N, C-alpha and C positions, 0 to 999 in steps of 0.2 A: 504494500500500500504506500504510494508516494503522496506525502502530505506537503501542502504549501506552507512550509515552516515559517517563512517571514510573515505571511498573513496571520497565522496562528499566534506568532510572537507578538505582533502588533495588537491583535484583539485581546490577548491575555493582559498585556501591559495596560491597554486602555481601560479594561475592566478593573484592574487593580487601582489605577489612578482615579477612576470614577468612585470607587469605594472610599478612597482616601479623601478626595475633595468633597464628594457628595455626602458621605456619612461620617466623616471624621475618624475612620478606622485607621489608626496609625500603623498597624502591621501591614496594611495594604501597600504602603510606600516601599517597605522592604521587599514585599512580594514582587513589586514592579521591577526592582533591581535584580531580584533572582531570575525573573523571566528574561530580562535583558541579557544576562550572562549565561543562561542555561544552554547546555548542548541540545542537539535535536532530540535525543532520547529523553533527557530531563524535561524538556518542554512538553513532550507528549505525555509524560507521567504527571506533570502539573495539570495539564488539561484534563486527563482522566480523573484526577482527584477532585477537580472542580465540576465534573459531570459534563464536560464539553463533548459533543458528538464529533469525533474526528472525521467522520464521513463527509461532513460539510466542508472540510478542508482538503479533500482529494484534488490533486492537480490534474490537468489534462494529460500530463506525462506520468501516468500511473503504472509504469512497467516494473515496479518493485513488488 
């Protein structure tokens, strides 16, 4: 399954920043930094923990 990692990274980062600025959840700022520096596999794991459906991030080039 080939995932559009950069789109996933951007969406997870924006979600974390929204929780920080919108809800005042301080830990979300640290999560945004974790997302920024995560490897591809770590990013997929973060998404799974958050309940993100990775199928919506399948790229056109899904030869994996």
